Backbone as JSON, one array per atom type, in Angstrom:
{
  "sequence": "XXXXXXXXXXXXXXXXXXXXXXXXXXXXXXXXXXXXXXXXXXXXXXXXXXXXXXXXXXXXXXXXXXXXXXXXXXXXXXXXXXXXXXXXXXXXXXXXXXXXXXXXXXXXXXXXXXXXXXX",
  "N": [[-5.95, -12.85, -9.98], [-3.22, -10.76, -9.14], [0.19, -10.04, -9.56], [2.6, -7.96, -8.42], [5.76, -7.48, -8.75], [9.18, -6.97, -7.95], [9.81, -4.31, -8.98], [10.6, -0.88, -9.85], [9.28, 2.01, -8.81], [8.97, 5.35, -9.37], [7.85, 8.55, -8.86], [5.77, 11.54, -9.15], [3.11, 13.41, -7.57], [-0.24, 14.01, -6.28], [-1.86, 11.93, -5.72], [-2.03, 8.35, -5.2], [0.97, 6.5, -5.85], [1.03, 3.91, -6.81], [-1.87, 2.2, -7.63], [-4.55, 0.05, -7.21], [-7.67, -0.54, -8.52], [-11.24, -0.93, -8.01], [-14.38, -1.88, -9.41], [-17.73, -1.36, -9.03], [-20.24, -3.31, -10.16], [-22.87, -4.33, -9.78], [-25.01, -4.51, -6.85], [-24.2, -6.94, -5.82], [-21.98, -7.7, -7.25], [-18.65, -7.13, -7.79], [-16.01, -5.9, -9.62], [-12.74, -6.74, -9.37], [-9.33, -7.51, -8.4], [-8.85, -10.73, -7.12], [-6.8, -11.94, -5.48], [-3.89, -10.34, -4.22], [-0.54, -9.67, -4.71], [2.15, -7.96, -3.6], [5.32, -7.44, -3.86], [8.8, -7.08, -3.08], [9.42, -4.51, -4.18], [10.51, -1.18, -5.08], [9.64, 1.96, -4.06], [9.37, 5.38, -4.62], [7.88, 8.21, -3.79], [7.26, 11.37, -4.75], [6.1, 14.33, -3.51], [4.44, 17.47, -2.98], [2.3, 18.37, -1.59], [0.43, 18.26, 1.44], [-0.96, 15.28, 2.66], [-4.31, 14.12, 3.2], [-6.74, 12.36, 5.18], [-6.84, 8.97, 4.27], [-4.72, 8.84, 2.47], [-2.19, 7.31, 0.52], [1.0, 5.98, -0.53], [0.96, 3.51, -1.82], [-1.92, 1.99, -2.92], [-4.0, -0.58, -2.38], [-6.42, -2.93, -3.54], [-8.62, -5.62, -3.17], [-9.41, -9.09, -2.43], [-7.69, -10.43, -0.69], [-4.33, -9.93, 0.47], [-0.76, -10.04, 0.02], [1.99, -8.44, 1.26], [5.26, -7.88, 1.05], [8.76, -7.42, 1.7], [9.34, -4.83, 0.6], [10.53, -1.51, -0.24], [9.41, 1.53, 0.67], [8.77, 4.91, 0.22], [7.86, 8.31, 0.83], [8.28, 11.72, -0.05], [8.16, 15.22, 0.74], [9.11, 14.13, 4.05], [7.21, 14.85, 6.01], [4.8, 14.94, 4.65], [2.63, 13.3, 5.07], [1.64, 10.95, 3.87], [0.49, 7.65, 4.08], [2.21, 4.49, 4.01], [1.14, 2.08, 2.82], [-2.16, 1.5, 1.81], [-4.46, -0.74, 2.7], [-7.16, -1.0, 2.28], [-8.89, -2.42, 3.97], [-8.31, -5.15, 3.54], [-7.46, -8.5, 4.4], [-4.32, -10.09, 5.3], [-0.77, -10.89, 5.23], [1.76, -8.56, 6.23], [4.87, -8.12, 5.94], [8.37, -7.74, 6.57], [9.04, -5.22, 5.41], [10.42, -2.0, 4.59], [9.62, 1.17, 5.38], [8.35, 4.59, 5.28], [6.19, 5.4, 6.79], [3.51, 3.94, 8.67], [1.21, 1.28, 7.65], [-2.22, 1.58, 6.58], [-5.7, 0.98, 7.23], [-5.5, -1.78, 7.5], [-6.28, -5.07, 8.19], [-6.23, -6.28, 11.45], [-3.2, -7.72, 12.44], [-1.83, -10.53, 14.18], [0.27, -9.61, 15.78], [2.25, -6.75, 16.82], [2.65, -4.3, 14.23], [5.21, -3.16, 13.85], [6.87, -5.18, 14.7], [7.55, -6.83, 12.64], [8.18, -5.2, 10.53], [9.98, -2.31, 9.37], [9.99, 1.0, 10.26], [11.4, 3.69, 8.94]],
  "CA": [[-4.78, -12.59, -9.17], [-2.21, -9.87, -9.7], [1.49, -10.05, -8.89], [3.43, -6.79, -8.71], [6.98, -8.0, -8.14], [10.51, -6.55, -8.38], [9.72, -3.11, -9.8], [11.03, 0.4, -9.3], [8.28, 3.03, -9.1], [9.4, 6.67, -8.92], [6.97, 9.51, -9.51], [5.23, 12.67, -8.41], [1.66, 13.53, -7.62], [-1.04, 14.09, -5.06], [-2.57, 10.67, -5.54], [-1.15, 7.2, -4.98], [1.94, 6.16, -6.88], [0.5, 2.64, -7.31], [-3.26, 2.07, -7.17], [-5.42, -0.97, -7.79], [-9.04, -0.07, -8.38], [-12.34, -1.87, -8.15], [-15.54, -1.31, -10.08], [-18.97, -1.98, -8.58], [-21.14, -3.55, -11.29], [-24.18, -4.35, -9.12], [-24.86, -4.63, -5.39], [-23.61, -8.24, -5.51], [-20.87, -8.03, -8.15], [-17.6, -6.13, -7.8], [-14.86, -6.3, -10.46], [-11.46, -6.42, -8.75], [-8.45, -8.66, -8.29], [-9.16, -11.57, -5.96], [-5.59, -12.03, -4.66], [-2.93, -9.3, -4.55], [0.8, -9.91, -4.2], [2.98, -6.77, -3.83], [6.55, -7.94, -3.24], [10.16, -6.71, -3.5], [9.36, -3.31, -5.01], [11.06, 0.06, -4.56], [8.72, 3.06, -4.37], [9.75, 6.72, -4.18], [6.75, 9.07, -4.12], [7.62, 12.76, -4.54], [4.89, 15.15, -3.45], [4.61, 18.72, -2.25], [1.09, 18.68, -0.85], [0.13, 17.42, 2.6], [-2.04, 14.33, 2.44], [-5.38, 14.08, 4.18], [-7.47, 11.1, 5.2], [-6.09, 7.72, 4.15], [-3.85, 8.9, 1.3], [-1.05, 6.41, 0.66], [1.83, 5.79, -1.71], [0.47, 2.28, -2.47], [-3.32, 1.73, -2.6], [-4.33, -1.92, -2.86], [-7.81, -3.35, -3.42], [-8.82, -7.01, -3.54], [-9.98, -9.9, -1.36], [-6.62, -10.74, 0.25], [-3.06, -9.43, -0.06], [0.54, -10.3, 0.65], [2.89, -7.32, 1.02], [6.5, -8.27, 1.71], [10.07, -7.09, 1.13], [9.31, -3.6, -0.17], [11.06, -0.24, 0.28], [8.4, 2.51, 0.27], [9.07, 6.2, 0.83], [7.35, 9.51, 0.19], [8.95, 12.93, 0.43], [8.9, 15.34, 1.99], [8.72, 13.19, 5.08], [6.03, 15.32, 6.74], [3.64, 15.1, 3.77], [1.51, 12.59, 5.67], [1.17, 9.79, 3.12], [0.75, 6.33, 4.63], [2.96, 3.68, 3.05], [0.23, 1.2, 2.1], [-3.56, 1.46, 2.23], [-4.96, -2.07, 2.38], [-8.61, -0.98, 2.05], [-9.49, -3.45, 4.84], [-8.01, -6.52, 3.11], [-6.6, -9.28, 5.28], [-3.11, -10.65, 4.7], [0.47, -10.55, 5.91], [2.55, -7.38, 5.94], [6.09, -8.59, 6.6], [9.69, -7.49, 6.01], [9.09, -4.0, 4.62], [11.03, -0.8, 5.15], [8.84, 2.28, 4.86], [8.42, 5.87, 5.98], [5.03, 5.53, 7.67], [2.79, 2.68, 8.8], [0.1, 0.96, 6.75], [-3.53, 2.02, 7.07], [-6.82, 0.11, 6.86], [-5.01, -3.16, 7.45], [-6.93, -5.93, 9.17], [-5.26, -6.51, 12.53], [-2.3, -8.87, 12.42], [-1.78, -10.94, 15.58], [1.39, -9.01, 16.5], [2.41, -5.36, 16.39], [3.18, -4.11, 12.88], [6.64, -2.89, 13.85], [7.64, -6.37, 15.04], [7.95, -7.48, 11.4], [8.46, -4.19, 9.53], [10.81, -1.22, 9.89], [9.61, 2.35, 9.87], [12.66, 4.44, 8.99]],
  "C": [[-3.87, -11.63, -9.91], [-0.95, -9.98, -8.86], [2.27, -8.82, -9.37], [4.74, -7.06, -7.98], [8.22, -7.38, -8.8], [10.49, -5.39, -9.36], [10.32, -1.92, -9.09], [10.02, 1.44, -9.77], [8.77, 4.35, -8.51], [8.51, 7.67, -9.64], [6.48, 10.58, -8.56], [3.72, 12.61, -8.43], [1.0, 13.56, -6.27], [-1.81, 12.82, -4.78], [-1.55, 9.55, -5.34], [-0.21, 7.0, -6.16], [1.52, 4.87, -7.57], [-0.91, 2.49, -6.76], [-3.99, 0.99, -7.94], [-6.86, -0.56, -7.5], [-10.02, -1.22, -8.43], [-13.51, -1.13, -8.77], [-16.77, -2.06, -9.61], [-19.92, -2.07, -9.76], [-22.59, -3.54, -10.81], [-23.93, -4.45, -7.62], [-24.13, -5.92, -4.99], [-22.38, -8.58, -6.35], [-19.9, -6.86, -8.22], [-16.44, -6.67, -8.64], [-13.59, -5.8, -9.79], [-10.59, -7.67, -8.75], [-8.8, -9.43, -7.02], [-7.98, -11.6, -4.99], [-4.58, -10.99, -5.17], [-1.6, -9.66, -3.91], [1.67, -8.72, -4.6], [4.3, -7.01, -3.12], [7.81, -7.39, -3.9], [10.17, -5.55, -4.5], [10.04, -2.14, -4.3], [10.14, 1.18, -5.01], [9.24, 4.36, -3.79], [8.69, 7.68, -4.7], [7.1, 10.51, -3.75], [6.36, 13.61, -4.59], [5.16, 16.42, -2.66], [3.42, 19.04, -1.37], [0.91, 17.73, 0.33], [-1.07, 16.54, 2.29], [-3.09, 14.47, 3.53], [-6.06, 12.73, 4.12], [-6.54, 9.9, 5.14], [-5.22, 7.69, 2.9], [-2.61, 8.05, 1.54], [-0.27, 6.35, -0.64], [1.36, 4.58, -2.51], [-0.96, 2.03, -1.99], [-3.71, 0.39, -3.23], [-5.81, -2.23, -2.61], [-7.92, -4.78, -3.91], [-9.45, -7.75, -2.38], [-8.96, -10.25, -0.29], [-5.3, -10.33, -0.39], [-1.88, -9.98, 0.72], [1.42, -9.12, 0.26], [4.16, -7.61, 1.79], [7.72, -7.78, 0.95], [10.14, -5.84, 0.3], [10.04, -2.46, 0.55], [10.11, 0.83, -0.25], [8.68, 3.82, 1.0], [8.34, 7.3, 0.08], [8.08, 10.7, 0.79], [8.15, 14.14, -0.01], [8.3, 14.45, 3.07], [7.43, 13.59, 5.8], [4.78, 15.44, 5.89], [2.43, 14.31, 4.26], [0.97, 11.41, 4.9], [1.5, 8.51, 3.88], [1.55, 5.55, 3.58], [2.03, 2.85, 2.18], [-1.17, 1.35, 2.68], [-4.12, 0.13, 1.75], [-6.44, -2.09, 2.04], [-9.3, -2.15, 2.74], [-9.33, -4.88, 4.34], [-7.2, -7.23, 4.18], [-5.34, -9.72, 4.54], [-1.87, -10.15, 5.38], [1.15, -9.3, 5.34], [3.87, -7.59, 6.67], [7.34, -8.16, 5.83], [9.8, -6.27, 5.14], [9.86, -2.92, 5.35], [10.27, 0.37, 4.54], [8.87, 3.48, 5.78], [7.29, 6.05, 6.99], [4.24, 4.23, 7.61], [1.71, 2.5, 7.73], [-1.2, 1.43, 7.39], [-4.6, 1.09, 6.51], [-6.39, -1.34, 6.65], [-5.71, -3.95, 8.55], [-5.88, -6.34, 10.19], [-4.51, -7.83, 12.36], [-2.11, -9.28, 13.87], [-0.61, -10.4, 16.39], [1.49, -7.55, 16.1], [3.08, -5.27, 15.03], [4.69, -3.93, 12.89], [7.49, -4.07, 14.32], [8.19, -7.06, 13.79], [8.29, -6.51, 10.28], [9.26, -3.08, 10.19], [10.3, 0.1, 9.37], [10.85, 3.21, 10.05], [12.53, 5.77, 8.3]]
}
């Protein structure tokens, strides 16, 4: 398990500001965090290049995640970075304020913007 709680991340770059990786050892064994908790963080991602694909300010990898109470922003606003890339992990995404929606998030039973603010 990893807990990333109450931090301030400010940085530049064309890749994610925060990224959890996984390593495939064999076809049946993957080294990664089992549970991921990303809570009450402030992220400011400064970039000049337009993002393509599923580029995101926060890239999370694991078996299940909780993402709550974060402020996530990338500039310039039109750069195209998603706020969080879940890499198809299930888990709640609640009470965040961010510049763009999450991507690769397993469907939550309600619309994303019912519990999060895109500003």
